[in-house]
C-alpha positions as CSV (number, residue, x, y, z in Angstrom):
1,M,-228.6,37.1,129.7
2,E,-225.9,34.4,129.3
3,H,-227.8,33.1,126.3
4,Y,-226.4,35.9,124.1
5,Y,-223.7,37.6,126.0
6,H,-220.6,35.5,126.2
7,P,-217.7,37.5,127.8
8,E,-215.5,34.5,127.5
9,I,-215.8,34.9,123.7
10,E,-216.3,38.7,123.3
11,C,-213.4,39.4,125.7
12,A,-211.2,36.4,124.7
13,S,-207.5,36.7,123.9
14,R,-206.4,37.0,120.3
15,E,-205.0,33.4,120.6
16,E,-208.3,32.1,121.8
17,I,-210.2,33.9,119.0
18,L,-207.8,32.6,116.3
19,K,-208.1,29.0,117.6
20,L,-211.9,29.2,117.4
21,Q,-211.8,30.8,114.0
22,N,-209.4,28.2,112.7
23,E,-211.5,25.3,113.8
24,R,-214.7,26.8,112.4
25,L,-213.1,27.9,109.1
26,V,-211.8,24.4,108.4
27,K,-215.2,22.9,109.0
28,Q,-217.0,25.6,107.0
29,V,-214.8,25.3,103.9
30,K,-215.4,21.5,103.8
31,H,-219.2,22.1,104.3
32,V,-219.2,24.6,101.4
33,Y,-217.0,22.5,99.1
34,D,-219.2,19.4,99.7
35,N,-222.5,21.0,99.4
36,V,-222.3,24.0,97.0
37,P,-221.4,23.0,93.4
38,Y,-221.1,26.7,92.4
39,Y,-218.4,27.5,94.9
40,R,-216.7,24.1,94.5
41,K,-216.3,24.9,90.8
42,K,-214.7,28.3,91.8
43,M,-212.3,26.5,94.2
44,D,-211.4,23.9,91.6
45,E,-210.7,26.5,89.0
46,S,-208.5,28.3,91.5
47,G,-206.7,25.0,92.3
48,V,-207.7,25.0,95.9
49,K,-208.9,22.0,97.9
50,P,-210.5,22.0,101.3
51,E,-207.4,20.4,102.8
52,D,-205.4,23.4,101.7
53,I,-207.2,25.5,104.3
54,Q,-205.9,24.7,107.7
55,S,-206.1,28.1,109.4
56,V,-207.0,31.8,108.9
57,E,-203.5,32.2,107.5
58,D,-204.7,30.2,104.5
59,L,-207.8,32.2,103.9
60,H,-206.2,34.2,101.1
61,K,-206.0,31.1,99.0
62,L,-209.8,30.9,98.5
63,P,-211.5,32.7,95.6
64,F,-213.7,35.7,96.3
65,L,-217.4,35.8,96.0
66,T,-219.2,39.0,94.7
67,K,-222.7,40.2,94.3
68,D,-222.5,39.2,90.7
69,D,-221.9,35.6,91.8
70,L,-225.0,35.8,94.0
71,R,-227.1,37.0,91.2
72,E,-225.7,34.4,88.8
73,A,-226.4,31.6,91.3
74,Y,-230.0,33.0,92.1
75,P,-232.0,31.6,93.7
76,Y,-230.7,28.3,95.0
77,G,-227.2,28.0,93.6
78,L,-225.3,28.9,96.8
79,L,-227.6,27.0,99.2
80,A,-225.5,24.6,101.3
81,V,-228.4,22.6,102.9
82,P,-231.6,21.1,101.6
83,V,-234.4,23.6,101.1
84,G,-236.4,21.6,103.6
85,D,-233.9,22.6,106.4
86,C,-234.5,26.3,105.8
87,V,-237.1,28.2,107.7
88,R,-236.7,31.8,106.2
89,I,-235.4,33.9,103.4
90,Q,-234.4,37.6,103.5
91,S,-233.6,39.7,100.5
92,T,-231.7,42.9,99.6
93,S,-233.4,46.0,98.4
94,G,-231.2,46.2,95.3
95,T,-232.5,48.2,92.3
96,T,-230.8,46.5,89.4
97,G,-230.5,42.9,88.2
98,R,-231.7,39.9,90.1
99,R,-232.3,40.4,93.8
100,V,-230.0,38.7,96.3
101,V,-231.8,36.1,98.4
102,A,-230.3,34.7,101.6
103,F,-231.5,31.5,103.3
104,Y,-231.6,30.7,107.0
105,T,-231.9,27.6,109.1
106,Q,-233.3,28.0,112.6
107,H,-229.8,27.7,113.9
108,D,-228.7,30.6,111.6
109,I,-231.6,32.8,112.9
110,D,-230.7,32.0,116.5
111,L,-227.1,33.0,115.9
112,W,-228.1,36.2,114.0
113,E,-230.4,37.2,116.8
114,D,-227.7,36.6,119.3
115,C,-225.4,39.0,117.4
116,C,-228.2,41.6,117.4
117,A,-228.8,41.1,121.1
118,R,-225.1,41.7,121.7
119,A,-225.5,45.1,119.9
120,I,-228.5,46.0,122.0
121,M,-226.6,45.1,125.2
122,A,-223.6,47.1,124.1
123,A,-225.9,50.1,123.8
124,G,-227.0,49.6,127.4
125,G,-230.1,47.5,126.7
126,T,-231.6,45.2,129.3
127,K,-234.9,43.4,129.9
128,E,-236.2,46.6,131.5
129,D,-235.9,48.5,128.2
130,V,-238.6,49.2,125.6
131,V,-237.0,48.7,122.2
132,H,-238.7,50.7,119.4
133,V,-237.9,49.0,116.1
134,S,-238.5,51.4,113.2
135,Y,-236.5,49.5,110.6
136,G,-238.6,48.0,107.8
137,Y,-239.9,44.5,108.3
138,G,-240.5,41.9,105.6
139,L,-237.7,40.9,103.2
140,F,-235.4,43.7,104.6
141,T,-233.2,42.3,107.4
142,G,-233.3,45.4,109.6
143,G,-236.6,44.9,111.4
144,A,-236.3,41.1,111.8
145,G,-232.8,41.2,113.2
146,L,-233.2,43.9,115.9
147,H,-236.7,42.5,116.7
148,G,-235.2,39.1,117.4
149,G,-232.3,40.5,119.2
150,S,-234.6,42.5,121.5
151,H,-236.5,39.3,122.3
152,K,-233.2,37.6,123.2
153,V,-232.4,40.4,125.6
154,G,-235.9,40.1,127.1
155,S,-236.9,43.7,126.3
156,L,-240.4,44.8,125.5
157,T,-240.3,45.0,121.7
158,L,-242.3,47.5,119.6
159,P,-242.4,46.2,116.0
160,M,-243.2,49.6,114.6
161,S,-241.6,49.1,111.1
162,S,-241.0,52.4,109.2
163,G,-243.4,55.1,108.3
164,N,-246.5,56.7,109.9
165,T,-244.4,59.1,111.9
166,D,-247.3,60.4,114.0
167,R,-248.0,56.9,115.3
168,Q,-244.3,56.4,115.9
169,I,-244.1,59.4,118.2
170,Q,-247.4,58.6,119.9
171,F,-246.2,55.1,120.9
172,M,-242.8,56.5,121.8
173,V,-244.5,58.9,124.3
174,D,-247.2,56.5,125.5
175,L,-245.1,53.4,126.0
176,G,-241.9,55.1,127.0
177,S,-239.6,53.8,124.3
178,T,-236.0,53.8,125.6
179,I,-234.0,52.4,122.6
180,L,-234.7,53.4,119.0
181,C,-233.6,51.2,116.1
182,C,-233.9,52.6,112.6
183,T,-231.9,54.2,109.8
184,P,-229.9,57.4,110.8
185,S,-231.8,59.5,108.2
186,Y,-235.1,58.4,109.8
187,A,-233.8,59.1,113.3
188,A,-232.9,62.6,112.1
189,Y,-236.4,63.0,110.7
190,L,-238.0,61.7,114.0
191,G,-235.9,64.1,116.0
192,E,-236.9,67.0,113.8
193,S,-240.6,66.0,114.1
194,I,-240.5,65.5,117.8
195,N,-238.9,68.9,118.4
196,E,-241.4,70.6,116.0
197,R,-244.2,69.2,118.1
198,G,-242.6,70.3,121.4
199,L,-242.5,66.7,122.7
200,K,-238.8,66.3,123.5
201,D,-239.4,66.4,127.2
202,K,-241.9,63.6,126.9
203,I,-239.5,61.3,125.2
204,K,-237.7,58.7,127.3
205,L,-235.2,57.5,124.7
206,K,-231.6,56.9,126.0
207,A,-230.0,55.2,123.1
208,G,-230.4,54.6,119.3
209,I,-229.0,51.8,117.2
210,F,-228.7,53.1,113.6
211,G,-227.5,51.5,110.4
212,A,-228.3,50.3,106.9
213,E,-226.9,53.5,105.3
214,A,-223.8,55.6,105.6
215,W,-223.7,58.5,108.2
216,T,-221.0,60.7,109.5
217,E,-219.8,61.7,113.0
218,E,-221.4,65.1,112.4
219,M,-224.8,63.5,111.7
220,R,-224.3,61.4,114.9
221,R,-223.8,64.5,117.0
222,D,-226.8,66.1,115.4
223,I,-229.1,63.1,116.1
224,E,-227.8,62.8,119.7
225,K,-228.6,66.5,120.3
226,S,-232.0,66.3,118.6
227,L,-233.2,63.2,120.5
228,G,-231.2,63.5,123.7
229,I,-229.6,60.1,123.3
230,K,-226.4,58.3,122.7
231,A,-226.3,57.0,119.1
232,Y,-224.7,53.7,118.3
233,D,-223.7,52.3,114.9
234,I,-224.5,48.8,113.7
235,Y,-223.4,47.1,110.5
236,G,-224.5,44.1,108.5
237,L,-225.4,42.8,105.1
238,T,-228.2,40.5,104.0
239,E,-225.7,38.3,102.3
240,I,-223.8,37.7,105.5
241,S,-226.8,37.6,107.9
242,G,-228.1,41.1,108.4
243,P,-227.5,43.7,111.1
244,G,-225.3,42.6,113.9
245,V,-222.2,41.5,111.9
246,S,-220.6,44.3,113.9
247,F,-221.7,46.9,116.3
248,E,-220.6,49.8,118.4
249,C,-219.9,49.8,122.1
250,S,-219.9,52.7,124.6
251,A,-216.5,53.9,123.3
252,Q,-218.1,54.8,119.9
253,S,-214.7,54.4,118.2
254,G,-215.5,51.7,115.7
255,M,-217.7,48.6,115.5
256,H,-216.7,45.3,117.0
257,V,-216.9,42.4,114.5
258,N,-218.5,39.3,116.0
259,E,-215.3,37.3,115.2
260,D,-216.7,34.0,116.6
261,H,-219.1,34.1,113.6
262,F,-217.3,36.2,110.9
263,I,-213.7,36.6,109.7
264,A,-213.0,40.1,108.4
265,E,-210.3,41.0,105.9
266,I,-209.3,44.3,104.2
267,I,-208.1,44.0,100.6
268,D,-206.8,46.3,97.9
269,P,-210.0,46.7,95.8
270,K,-208.0,46.7,92.6
271,T,-205.6,43.9,93.2
272,G,-207.3,41.7,95.8
273,E,-204.2,41.8,97.9
274,V,-204.8,41.4,101.6
275,L,-203.8,44.5,103.5
276,P,-202.5,44.7,107.1
277,D,-204.6,46.1,110.0
278,G,-204.7,49.8,109.9
279,E,-204.7,50.1,106.1
280,K,-207.8,51.4,104.3
281,G,-209.3,49.1,101.8
282,E,-212.3,47.0,100.8
283,L,-214.0,44.9,103.5
284,V,-214.3,41.1,102.9
285,F,-216.2,38.7,105.1
286,T,-216.2,35.0,105.6
287,S,-219.1,33.3,107.5
288,I,-217.8,30.5,109.7
289,T,-221.0,29.4,111.6
290,K,-223.8,29.8,109.0
291,E,-225.4,26.6,107.8
292,A,-227.7,27.5,104.9
293,F,-226.0,30.4,103.1
294,P,-222.3,30.4,104.2
295,L,-220.3,32.9,102.0
296,L,-216.5,32.6,101.9
297,R,-214.5,35.7,101.2
298,Y,-217.5,37.9,100.2
299,R,-216.5,41.3,98.8
300,T,-218.7,43.8,100.5
301,R,-217.4,46.8,98.4
302,D,-217.4,48.8,101.6
303,I,-214.3,50.8,102.2
304,C,-213.0,50.9,105.8
305,V,-210.2,50.2,108.2
306,L,-209.7,47.3,110.8
307,T,-208.0,48.0,114.1
308,R,-207.1,45.8,117.1
309,E,-206.3,48.7,119.5
310,K,-207.4,47.9,123.0
311,C,-211.0,49.1,123.6
312,S,-212.2,50.6,126.9
313,C,-215.3,48.4,126.9
314,G,-213.2,45.3,127.4
315,R,-214.2,43.6,124.2
316,T,-211.3,42.2,122.2
317,H,-212.9,41.5,118.8
318,V,-211.4,43.5,116.0
319,K,-213.1,46.8,115.2
320,M,-214.0,48.3,111.8
321,T,-214.5,51.9,111.2
322,K,-217.7,53.3,109.7
323,P,-217.6,52.6,106.0
324,M,-215.9,55.5,104.3
325,G,-217.7,54.9,101.0
326,R,-217.9,52.0,98.6
327,S,-215.5,50.8,96.0
328,D,-218.4,50.3,93.5
329,D,-220.7,53.3,94.0
330,M,-218.4,56.1,94.8
331,L,-218.8,58.9,92.4
332,I,-216.0,59.5,89.9
333,I,-216.5,63.1,88.7
334,K,-213.9,64.5,86.3
335,G,-211.5,61.8,87.4
336,V,-211.9,62.6,91.1
337,N,-213.3,60.1,93.6
338,V,-216.1,61.7,95.6
339,F,-217.9,60.1,98.5
340,P,-221.3,61.5,99.6
341,S,-220.1,61.4,103.2
342,Q,-217.6,64.1,102.3
343,I,-220.4,66.4,101.2
344,E,-222.4,65.6,104.3
345,T,-219.5,66.5,106.5
346,V,-219.2,69.9,104.9
347,L,-222.9,70.6,105.3
348,L,-223.2,69.6,108.9
349,N,-220.0,71.4,109.8
350,K,-221.6,74.5,108.4
351,G,-224.8,74.1,110.4
352,Y,-227.1,72.6,107.8
353,A,-229.4,69.7,108.5
354,A,-228.7,66.4,106.8
355,N,-231.4,66.9,104.1
356,Y,-229.7,67.2,100.8
357,Q,-229.4,65.6,97.4
358,I,-226.5,65.1,95.1
359,I,-227.3,65.4,91.4
360,V,-224.6,64.3,88.8
361,D,-225.1,64.9,85.1
362,R,-223.1,65.0,81.9
363,V,-223.2,68.1,79.7
364,N,-221.2,68.4,76.5
365,N,-219.2,65.3,77.6
366,S,-218.3,66.9,80.9
367,D,-219.5,65.8,84.3
368,T,-221.4,68.3,86.4
369,L,-222.1,68.1,90.2
370,E,-224.9,69.9,91.9
371,V,-225.7,69.7,95.6
372,Q,-229.2,70.8,96.7
373,V,-229.4,71.7,100.3
374,E,-232.4,72.5,102.4
375,M,-232.3,75.9,104.2
376,T,-233.4,76.2,107.8
377,A,-236.6,78.2,108.5
378,E,-234.4,81.1,109.6
379,M,-232.3,81.1,106.4
380,F,-235.5,81.0,104.3
381,S,-236.4,84.5,105.4
382,D,-233.0,85.9,104.3
383,S,-232.6,88.2,101.3
384,V,-231.6,86.8,97.9
385,S,-228.1,88.4,98.3
386,V,-227.6,86.7,101.7
387,I,-228.7,83.3,100.3
388,S,-226.4,83.8,97.4
389,A,-223.5,84.5,99.8
390,K,-224.3,81.3,101.7
391,E,-224.3,79.3,98.5
392,K,-220.9,80.8,97.6
393,E,-219.5,79.9,101.0
394,L,-220.7,76.3,100.6
395,V,-219.2,76.1,97.1
396,N,-215.8,77.1,98.5
397,A,-216.1,74.6,101.3
398,M,-217.0,71.9,98.9
399,K,-214.1,72.7,96.6
400,S,-211.7,72.5,99.6
401,M,-213.1,69.1,100.6
402,L,-213.6,67.5,97.2
403,G,-210.9,69.2,95.1
404,I,-213.5,70.0,92.4
405,Y,-216.2,72.5,91.8
406,A,-219.8,71.7,92.9
407,K,-222.7,73.9,92.2
408,V,-224.7,74.5,95.4
409,R,-228.4,75.4,95.4
410,L,-230.2,76.2,98.6
411,V,-233.8,75.1,98.5
412,A,-236.8,75.8,100.6
413,P,-237.3,73.9,103.9
414,K,-238.9,70.5,103.6
415,S,-238.7,70.6,99.8
416,I,-236.5,67.5,99.7
417,A,-238.5,64.3,100.4
418,R,-238.0,62.9,103.9
419,S,-237.0,59.3,104.1
420,E,-238.6,56.6,106.2
421,G,-236.1,54.1,105.0
422,K,-232.8,54.5,103.2
423,A,-232.4,58.1,102.1
424,V,-232.1,58.7,98.4
425,R,-229.0,60.9,98.4
426,I,-227.7,60.6,94.8
427,I,-229.4,61.1,91.5
428,D,-226.9,60.2,88.8
429,K,-228.3,61.2,85.5
430,R,-225.2,60.0,83.6
431,N,-226.7,56.5,83.7
432,L,-229.2,57.6,81.1
433,Y,-226.4,57.9,78.6
434,Q,-224.9,54.4,79.3
């Protein structure tokens, strides 16, 4: 267990954490400057030399990296070691432009799996557990990260991958899975399927580690009730390593960033100015232990808050909130910023399941917003007038939350495609006009 759980690091004082970060940052900046021509050029253009970075206090002097940089440098332009020293690549599931490819040395994989092992342990995992990994495998980092983390813990690992829900449930029952790892939307679907089959009393799950897409506190409670578990959040990006950059503990009040490996900042997404802890802004990460693909000041586009309030679990690493949206994919409708999580909150508070789609269009040069929501089986038997009244109630609730009008259409149960990976929540038809 000592191999991945380091209380002297995870529970270290702020002074001890900063000392470690300062040492690793100085070394990492020199490593990147000496070995990555693409980033060296960015530093030179910004008038920054490695010797200008002596501590975390100097981090703001470095230029940002964005996903556009990663695409421009594709495939090897940000590699900091010889290709022969790399043992694996992972890639994002992006839908536009060049894919983002991240490289790993064996040392990088070991550290990544250590971070995921910390997340499993924070969810109560031990070598006595059966870890059911239903994240996708392959280029996606979800399956590989939690799989490796489970091995580090010493748990029995089920590499289920996503899909084939009947088989998922069969193995869950037969092998006594105790910790489920998947996207929250698939966890919700599994819970729905298990309850439909009347198998909840045969499931031994005690915890779930869910990430890779945004989900609300209301959805957490729904999943916990459906599966009879405690649901933990986990966060990561392929560009930084994968899941395990941060994770939730038993307090469920934010995700602890593994500060011995990553430095987190919050910036104003418009100006790039660094904001103090407690302020909402865009999350920026700097990798300070990665060898092959170490990104400095990478703009995640995720909007959140960092806090250093004392945590009941004893860990002292800074905590980040669940991402509240993204600075680059939030919906701007009639000049109003709209986050899908706001819509989900309204639906779950009103007793609807988390099966919905947001459709944005442009008619006569004016944006339109429609939310399609699945009815429960009980609602489906209601009269047209009752359904119409429920739609009107949701319209009013949406307007109160969003500040703008959204058409709401209640649709038949199971008419919206279930997700075995990331849920497709938004259909933005305005892109057809661009």
